[in-house]
DSSP file (Angstrom, degrees, kcal/mol; ACC not computed):
  #  RESIDUE AA STRUCTURE BP1 BP2  ACC     N-H-->O    O-->H-N    N-H-->O    O-->H-N    TCO  KAPPA ALPHA  PHI   PSI    X-CA   Y-CA   Z-CA
    1    1 A X              0   0    0      0, 0.0     2,-0.3     0, 0.0    16,-0.2   0.000 360.0 360.0 360.0 141.7    1.5    7.9    6.0
    2    2 A X  E     -A   16   0A   0     14,-3.4    14,-2.3     0, 0.0     2,-0.2  -0.936 360.0-115.2-126.4 151.1    5.1    6.8    5.3
    3    3 A X  E     -A   15   0A   0     -2,-0.3     2,-0.6    12,-0.2    12,-0.3  -0.573  22.3-134.0 -77.8 146.1    7.5    8.0    2.6
    4    4 A X  E     -A   14   0A   0     10,-2.5     9,-3.1    -2,-0.2    10,-0.8  -0.933  32.0-173.4-101.0 118.4    8.5    5.4    0.0
    5    5 A X  E     -A   12   0A   0     -2,-0.6     2,-0.4     7,-0.2     7,-0.2  -0.938  26.6-122.2-121.7 133.2   12.3    5.8   -0.3
    6    6 A X     >  -     0   0    0      5,-2.6     4,-2.8    -2,-0.4     3,-0.3  -0.589  18.2-147.3 -71.6 127.1   14.7    4.1   -2.8
    7    7 A X  T  4 S+     0   0    0     -2,-0.4    -1,-0.2     1,-0.2     0, 0.0   0.887  93.6  52.4 -62.0 -40.8   17.3    2.2   -0.8
    8    8 A X  T  4 S+     0   0    0      1,-0.2    -1,-0.2     3,-0.1    -2,-0.0   0.791 128.1  15.6 -71.6 -27.8   20.1    2.8   -3.3
    9    9 A X  T  4 S-     0   0    0     -3,-0.3    -2,-0.2     2,-0.1    -1,-0.2   0.644  89.3-126.5-119.3 -21.0   19.7    6.5   -3.5
   10   10 A X     <  +     0   0    0     -4,-2.8     2,-0.2     1,-0.3    -3,-0.1   0.533  57.5 149.9  80.8   6.1   17.7    7.7   -0.6
   11   11 A X        -     0   0    0     -5,-0.2    -5,-2.6     1,-0.1     2,-0.6  -0.532  50.2-125.4 -75.2 136.4   15.3    9.5   -2.9
   12   12 A X  E     +A    5   0A   0     -2,-0.2    -7,-0.2    -7,-0.2     3,-0.1  -0.730  34.2 170.8 -79.2 121.6   11.6    9.8   -1.9
   13   13 A X  E     -     0   0A   0     -9,-3.1    21,-2.9    -2,-0.6     2,-0.3   0.324  57.2 -42.7-117.0   5.7    9.6    8.4   -4.8
   14   14 A X  E     -AB   4  33A   0    -10,-0.8   -10,-2.5    19,-0.2     2,-0.3  -0.993  58.6 -94.3 165.3-161.2    6.1    8.3   -3.3
   15   15 A X  E     -AB   3  32A   0     17,-2.2    17,-2.6    -2,-0.3     2,-0.3  -0.979  18.9-166.3-149.9 159.4    4.0    7.5   -0.1
   16   16 A X  E     +AB   2  31A   0    -14,-2.3   -14,-3.4    -2,-0.3     2,-0.3  -0.980  21.4 143.0-144.7 148.6    2.0    4.7    1.4
   17   17 A X  E     - B   0  30A   0     13,-2.4    13,-2.1    -2,-0.3     2,-0.3  -0.950  39.3 -98.0-166.7-172.9   -0.4    4.6    4.2
   18   18 A X  E     + B   0  29A   0     -2,-0.3     2,-0.3    11,-0.2    11,-0.2  -0.925  31.0 172.3-121.9 147.4   -3.6    3.3    5.9
   19   19 A X  E     - B   0  28A   0      9,-1.9     9,-3.3    -2,-0.3     2,-0.2  -0.985  33.7-109.8-151.4 149.8   -7.0    4.9    6.1
   20   20 A X  E     - B   0  27A   0     -2,-0.3     2,-0.3     7,-0.2     7,-0.2  -0.558  34.1-122.6 -74.8 141.0  -10.4    3.8    7.3
   21   21 A X    >   -     0   0    0      5,-2.7     3,-1.1    -2,-0.2     5,-0.1  -0.642  36.0 -99.2 -81.6 143.5  -13.1    3.2    4.6
   22   22 A X  T 3  S+     0   0    0     -2,-0.3    -1,-0.1     1,-0.2     4,-0.1  -0.332 101.4  14.0 -63.1 140.5  -16.2    5.3    5.0
   23   23 A X  T 3  S+     0   0    0      1,-0.2     2,-0.3     2,-0.1    -1,-0.2   0.661 119.8  51.2  74.9  18.7  -19.2    3.6    6.6
   24   24 A X  S <  S-     0   0    0     -3,-1.1    -1,-0.2     2,-0.2    -3,-0.0  -0.956  85.3-100.3-166.0-176.1  -17.3    0.6    8.0
   25   25 A X  S    S+     0   0    0     -2,-0.3    35,-0.2    -3,-0.1     2,-0.1   0.372  75.7 118.3 -98.7   1.9  -14.5   -0.9   10.0
   26   26 A X        -     0   0    0     -5,-0.1    -5,-2.7    -4,-0.1     2,-0.4  -0.396  53.2-144.7 -76.1 148.6  -12.3   -1.8    7.0
   27   27 A X  E     -B   20   0A   0     33,-0.4     2,-0.4    -7,-0.2    -7,-0.2  -0.936  10.5-151.7-113.2 135.9   -8.9   -0.3    6.6
   28   28 A X  E     -B   19   0A   0     -9,-3.3    -9,-1.9    -2,-0.4     2,-0.5  -0.873   7.6-140.8-109.9 138.0   -7.5    0.5    3.1
   29   29 A X  E     -B   18   0A   0     -2,-0.4     2,-0.3   -11,-0.2   -11,-0.2  -0.856  28.2-177.3 -92.2 128.8   -3.9    0.5    2.1
   30   30 A X  E     +B   17   0A   0    -13,-2.1   -13,-2.4    -2,-0.5     2,-0.3  -0.900   6.5 170.7-123.7 157.9   -3.2    3.4   -0.3
   31   31 A X  E     -B   16   0A   0     -2,-0.3     2,-0.3   -15,-0.2   -15,-0.2  -0.990  19.3-159.6-158.0 162.8   -0.1    4.5   -2.1
   32   32 A X  E     -B   15   0A   0    -17,-2.6   -17,-2.2    -2,-0.3     2,-0.4  -0.955  14.6-175.9-145.8 126.5    1.2    6.8   -4.8
   33   33 A X  E     -B   14   0A   0     -2,-0.3   -19,-0.2   -19,-0.2     2,-0.1  -0.941  36.1-101.3-122.7 147.5    4.5    6.3   -6.6
   34   34 A X    >   -     0   0    0    -21,-2.9     3,-2.4    -2,-0.4     4,-0.1  -0.441  40.5-116.3 -60.4 137.5    6.2    8.5   -9.2
   35   35 A X  G >  S+     0   0    0      1,-0.3     3,-2.0     2,-0.2    -1,-0.1   0.795 110.0  65.5 -53.0 -37.5    5.5    7.1  -12.6
   36   36 A X  G 3  S+     0   0    0      1,-0.3    -1,-0.3   -23,-0.0    -2,-0.1   0.695 102.4  52.9 -60.4 -13.3    9.2    6.2  -13.5
   37   37 A X  G X  S+     0   0    0     -3,-2.4     3,-0.6   -24,-0.1     5,-0.4   0.303  82.9 114.6-107.0   8.9    9.0    3.7  -10.6
   38   38 A X  T <   +     0   0    0     -3,-2.0    -4,-0.0     1,-0.2    -3,-0.0  -0.316  69.4  28.5 -70.7 160.9    5.9    1.8  -11.7
   39   39 A X  T 3  S+     0   0    0      1,-0.1    -1,-0.2    -2,-0.0    -4,-0.0   0.762  91.5  99.5  61.8  29.6    6.1   -1.9  -12.7
   40   40 A X  S <  S-     0   0    0     -3,-0.6    -2,-0.1     0, 0.0    -1,-0.1   0.327  97.3-106.8-122.3   4.8    9.1   -2.7  -10.6
   41   41 A X  S  > S+     0   0    0     -4,-0.1     4,-2.1     3,-0.0     5,-0.1   0.483  85.8 120.9  84.1   1.9    7.4   -4.3   -7.6
   42   42 A X  H  > S+     0   0    0     -5,-0.4     4,-2.5     2,-0.2     5,-0.2   0.880  71.7  50.6 -71.1 -38.1    7.9   -1.3   -5.4
   43   43 A X  H  > S+     0   0    0     -6,-0.2     4,-2.9     2,-0.2     5,-0.2   0.919 111.7  49.0 -64.0 -42.2    4.2   -0.7   -4.7
   44   44 A X  H  > S+     0   0    0      2,-0.2     4,-2.3     1,-0.2    -2,-0.2   0.910 111.5  49.6 -63.4 -41.6    3.7   -4.3   -3.7
   45   45 A X  H  X S+     0   0    0     -4,-2.1     4,-1.8     2,-0.2    -2,-0.2   0.917 114.6  44.0 -62.2 -44.4    6.8   -4.2   -1.4
   46   46 A X  H  X S+     0   0    0     -4,-2.5     4,-2.1     2,-0.2    -2,-0.2   0.911 114.1  49.3 -68.6 -42.8    5.5   -1.0    0.3
   47   47 A X  H  X S+     0   0    0     -4,-2.9     4,-2.6     1,-0.2    -2,-0.2   0.881 109.9  52.5 -65.2 -37.9    1.9   -2.3    0.6
   48   48 A X  H  X S+     0   0    0     -4,-2.3     4,-2.5    -5,-0.2    -1,-0.2   0.909 108.6  49.9 -63.1 -42.9    3.1   -5.6    2.1
   49   49 A X  H  X S+     0   0    0     -4,-1.8     4,-2.3     1,-0.2    -2,-0.2   0.917 113.1  46.0 -63.0 -41.9    5.2   -3.7    4.7
   50   50 A X  H  X S+     0   0    0     -4,-2.1     4,-2.6     2,-0.2    -2,-0.2   0.899 111.2  53.2 -68.7 -38.4    2.2   -1.6    5.6
   51   51 A X  H  X S+     0   0    0     -4,-2.6     4,-2.3     2,-0.2    -2,-0.2   0.922 110.5  46.9 -59.0 -46.2   -0.1   -4.7    5.7
   52   52 A X  H  X S+     0   0    0     -4,-2.5     4,-2.5     2,-0.2    -2,-0.2   0.900 110.8  52.2 -62.1 -42.5    2.3   -6.4    8.1
   53   53 A X  H  X S+     0   0    0     -4,-2.3     4,-1.6     2,-0.2    -2,-0.2   0.934 109.9  49.5 -58.3 -46.9    2.5   -3.3   10.3
   54   54 A X  H  <>S+     0   0    0     -4,-2.6     5,-2.8     1,-0.2     4,-0.2   0.910 111.3  48.2 -60.4 -43.7   -1.3   -3.2   10.5
   55   55 A X  H ><5S+     0   0    0     -4,-2.3     3,-1.3     1,-0.2    -1,-0.2   0.897 109.8  52.3 -64.9 -40.1   -1.5   -6.9   11.4
   56   56 A X  H 3<5S+     0   0    0     -4,-2.5    -1,-0.2     1,-0.3    -2,-0.2   0.811 108.1  52.3 -64.5 -29.6    1.2   -6.5   14.1
   57   57 A X  T 3<5S-     0   0    0     -4,-1.6    -1,-0.3    -5,-0.2    -2,-0.2   0.412 123.4-106.1 -88.3   2.2   -0.8   -3.6   15.6
   58   58 A X  T < 5 +     0   0    0     -3,-1.3    -3,-0.2     1,-0.3     2,-0.2   0.637  62.9 157.7  87.8  13.7   -4.0   -5.7   15.7
   59   59 A X      < -     0   0    0     -5,-2.8     2,-0.3    -6,-0.2    -1,-0.3  -0.516  45.0-117.8 -73.0 138.6   -5.9   -4.2   12.8
   60   60 A X        -     0   0    0     -2,-0.2   -33,-0.4   -35,-0.2     2,-0.3  -0.589  37.3-169.8 -72.5 133.7   -8.6   -6.4   11.3
   61   61 A X        -     0   0    0     -2,-0.3     2,-0.3   -35,-0.1   -33,-0.1  -0.877  13.7-138.9-126.8 161.0   -7.8   -7.2    7.7
   62   62 A X        -     0   0    0     -2,-0.3     4,-0.1     2,-0.2   -35,-0.0  -0.862  15.8-133.8-118.8 150.4   -9.7   -8.8    4.9
   63   63 A X  S    S+     0   0    0     -2,-0.3     2,-0.2     2,-0.1    18,-0.1   0.691  87.7  79.7 -78.1 -16.2   -8.5  -11.2    2.3
   64   64 A X  S    S-     0   0    0      1,-0.1     2,-0.5     2,-0.0    -2,-0.2  -0.579  90.5-109.6 -90.0 157.6  -10.2   -9.2   -0.4
   65   65 A X        -     0   0    0     -2,-0.2    13,-0.1     1,-0.1    -2,-0.1  -0.719  20.5-165.2 -86.2 125.6   -8.7   -6.1   -1.9
   66   66 A X        +     0   0    0     -2,-0.5     2,-0.2   -39,-0.2    -1,-0.1   0.470  52.4 118.5 -85.1  -1.3  -10.5   -2.9   -0.9
   67   67 A X        +     0   0    0      6,-0.1    -2,-0.1     1,-0.1   -37,-0.1  -0.447  30.4 166.7 -73.2 136.7   -8.7   -0.9   -3.6
   68   68 A X        +     0   0    0     -2,-0.2    -1,-0.1     5,-0.0     3,-0.1   0.341  49.7  76.7-130.0   5.5  -11.1    0.6   -6.2
   69   69 A X  S    S-     0   0    0      1,-0.2     2,-0.3     2,-0.0    -2,-0.0   0.975  94.2  -0.7 -92.2 -71.5   -9.1    3.1   -8.2
   70   70 A X     >  -     0   0    0      1,-0.1     4,-2.3     0, 0.0    -1,-0.2  -0.811  63.4-114.4-121.6 162.7   -6.8    1.8  -10.9
   71   71 A X  H  > S+     0   0    0     -2,-0.3     4,-2.5     1,-0.2     5,-0.2   0.852 116.2  57.6 -63.2 -33.9   -5.7   -1.7  -12.0
   72   72 A X  H  > S+     0   0    0      1,-0.2     4,-2.1     2,-0.2    -1,-0.2   0.937 108.4  45.6 -62.2 -44.6   -2.2   -1.0  -10.7
   73   73 A X  H  > S+     0   0    0      2,-0.2     4,-2.6     1,-0.2     5,-0.3   0.919 112.0  50.8 -65.3 -43.5   -3.5   -0.3   -7.3
   74   74 A X  H  X S+     0   0    0     -4,-2.3     4,-2.5     1,-0.2     5,-0.2   0.927 110.2  50.7 -60.0 -43.3   -5.8   -3.4   -7.3
   75   75 A X  H  X S+     0   0    0     -4,-2.5     4,-2.0     1,-0.2    -1,-0.2   0.925 112.6  45.2 -61.1 -45.7   -3.0   -5.7   -8.4
   76   76 A X  H  X S+     0   0    0     -4,-2.1     4,-2.0     1,-0.2    -1,-0.2   0.907 114.3  47.4 -67.4 -41.5   -0.7   -4.5   -5.7
   77   77 A X  H  X S+     0   0    0     -4,-2.6     4,-2.0     1,-0.2    -1,-0.2   0.898 111.7  51.3 -66.3 -40.0   -3.3   -4.6   -2.9
   78   78 A X  H  < S+     0   0    0     -4,-2.5    -1,-0.2    -5,-0.3    -2,-0.2   0.911 111.4  47.7 -65.2 -42.5   -4.4   -8.1   -4.0
   79   79 A X  H  < S+     0   0    0     -4,-2.0    -1,-0.2    -5,-0.2    -2,-0.2   0.863 114.4  45.6 -64.3 -38.1   -0.8   -9.3   -3.9
   80   80 A X  H  <        0   0    0     -4,-2.0    -2,-0.2     1,-0.2    -1,-0.2   0.804 360.0 360.0 -79.3 -28.7    0.0   -7.9   -0.5
   81   81 A X     <        0   0    0     -4,-2.0    -1,-0.2    -5,-0.2    -2,-0.2   0.426 360.0 360.0-102.1 360.0   -3.2   -9.0    1.2
């Protein structure tokens, strides 16, 4: 898990990370951002960085989005993957 930090202020506004999905070899990108920071592209930016990190480390990834919780999460995961 990594902190999501605003570059301009250094404030921690959430977190992002990787986790294995139950019953398989797939890896899910998850994140949580403070509500005032929604709809600014920050979740997409964080998820993309984690996706690239996973690929660099040799993790198998899928072109489909494994996110199942909210439409905001599905949108960001689909854009990053």
